[in-house]
N, C-alpha and C positions, 0 to 999 in steps of 0.2 A: 863412533865405535858401536858395535853391536854387543850388548851386554848379555852374557849367557849364564844360565844356571845348569849345572850338571847333576843329575840324580841317578845313581846306580848303587846297588848294595855291594858291588865288588870294588874294593879300594883300588886295585891295580887297573881296572877298566877306567875309573875316573881319572887316575893319574895319567894313563895313556892318552885319554881324550884331551885332558888339559894341556899336555905337552904338544899335542898336535895343533890345538887351537892357538897356542902361543906363537906358532909360526905365521899366523895371519895378522897383518898389521891393522886390520879393521875389526878384530874380534877380541873381546876380553871376557874371561871367566870371572864372574863376580860372586858366585856362590856355589856351594856343593851340598849334597845331602846323600845319606846312605840308606834311607828307607822312606816309605811313602809319607808317614806322619811327619817326619822331619822335613820332607820336601814341601809340604803345605806351609809350614811355619817359615821356612827359608824363602820361598817364593814371595810370600806376602810381605816379608821384611825387606827383600832386595829389589823387588819389582823388575825382573830381568826382561830384556827384549825378546829373548828366545829361551825356551825350556827344552833341554834334552832329557827325556824321561824314560827310564827303563820300564819295560812291560811287566816283568816279574820281579817283585820285591817283597820282603817281609813287612809285617804290620799293616801295610796298606799298599796294594798293587797300583800299577800305573793307571788303570781304569778308575780306581777309587780316587786317586789324586786328581785326575781330570774332572771327575764329577764334583769333588769337594771344592776345587778352585772355581769351577763354573758357578756353583751355588753362591760362592762368596763374591763373584764378579771380579776375580783376580787371575783368571787364566790367561797367560801370555801365549803367543804363537808357540805351539808345541810339536816337537818331533819325537816320535816313539822309537826307542832303541830296543833291539832284540838280537839275541845270538842264534835264535832258531825262528822258523816261520810258523806262528800260531795264527792261522788265517782268521778264525772266529774272533780272537781277542783283538786283532788289529782292526777288523771291521767295526767291532763294538767301540774301540777307542776313537776311530774316525767319527762315529756317530756322536760320541761324547765331546767332540771338539778338537781332536788332534788335527794338525795341518799336514802331517806326513809321517812316513815311517823310514827307518834306516837300520840296516843290518850293522852290527858292531864291527864287522870285518870290511866295511866299505872303505874305499880309497880316501885319501886326504882330500882330493879334488871334489869327490862326491859329498864328503862331510861338510866342507866349506860351502859348496854350492847349495846344499840343503838348508843350511843356517841362513845364508843370505836370501834365499828364496822366501822362506817363511817370515823372515824379518821384514820383507817388503809387503807382507800381507797376502802372499800367494800360497798356493798349495804345492807341496813337493811330492811327486809321485814317481815311484820306481817299482819294478816288479818285486812284489813281496810274497806272492803266493808260493807255497812250498813246491818243490819239484814233484813230489808224489801227487799233489793236486793237479798240476799241469799235465802230468802223465795220465792221470785218470781222465781228465777232460779229453785228451787226445784219443784214448782207448775207447771212451764211451761216445765218441762223436756220432757214429752210425746210429746208436740207440737214441740219441738226442734228436737226430734228424727225423726218425720215424715216429717219435712220441709227441703228443700234444701236451706239453708240460705247463703251458701258461695260456690263459684266455686272451692275453694282450700281445705277447711276444711270440715270434716264430721260434722254432727250435734253434735255428742259427743265431738269431738275436739273443736268445737266452744264453747260448754258449759264449758269445762275445761279451755279454754283460758279466758273466762270471769271471772272465779274464780281465775285464775292465776294473773289477774290484782289486786287482793286483797292481793297477797303475801302469799297465802296458800302453805304449804308444800305438798309433794306427799301424805303423810299419811292423812293430813287434807282433801285433795281433794278426796281421796279414801272414806273417811267417808261421805263426802257431796254427792257424786254421787253413793254410794253403789257399788264400784268396789274394786278389790284387789289392793294393793299398787303397785305390779309389773305391773299390767295392766295399771295403771295410769302413771307409769314411762315410759312405752312404748309409750303411747299416747302423753305424753309431748314431748318426743324425736321426734315423728312424726310431732308435731306442729312446733317445732323449725326448723326441716328440711324443711317443706313446706313453712315456712315464711322466710327461709334463715337467721335465727337469731342464735347467739351463746349462748344466755342466755334468761331467762324468761323476763327480763326487755325489751330487744330489741325486743322480740317477741310481747309484748304488744304494744310497740311503732310502730312497723311495722304494726300491725293490725289496729291501729288508723289511720295511714297514708293511708291504703288501704280502710278505711271505714268499716272494718269488725266489729269493736267495736264502 
């Protein structure tokens, strides 16, 4: 069984998530919390396999919970929950140790898949960048191509890197930037090489450290 802790300040959201998870034979909700400070106590006492953690909460937000549990050495594989896309908060959460992000209106299949994925020690990535950010990237594509915005990355690679931060697959990236999937794959490999990162998550984190994103 995958033991899950639910943390959200909205009681109805927690109740809804619990009822959905009860439909899965391999998942059990072992603890709940309604704010960040309570979450730290509950996680430390219940030692869940997976933590579903709301981004925005009173007393201590999701990022604060991540940082506190990390310092204590008690951070389980964590999925951040959000009803809206706060790109900066999600990226900061990833840097603080989150394994993935999930919109609260995700389907049951996606919810279960995300929990099973992080429980296996993997990272769960789905598009989490807000629509206005994606639209802005599309509208500013010509400007990006004309400007030299990074000493290491080409404008096209920088554009892809920003979309990679949202967890898009190569196929989804290809659709967004109007390139062939094979071309995108080659560009992603170039990005990883230039940033000396072995995977997409580390590439995004490295870009944040360098001030590229």
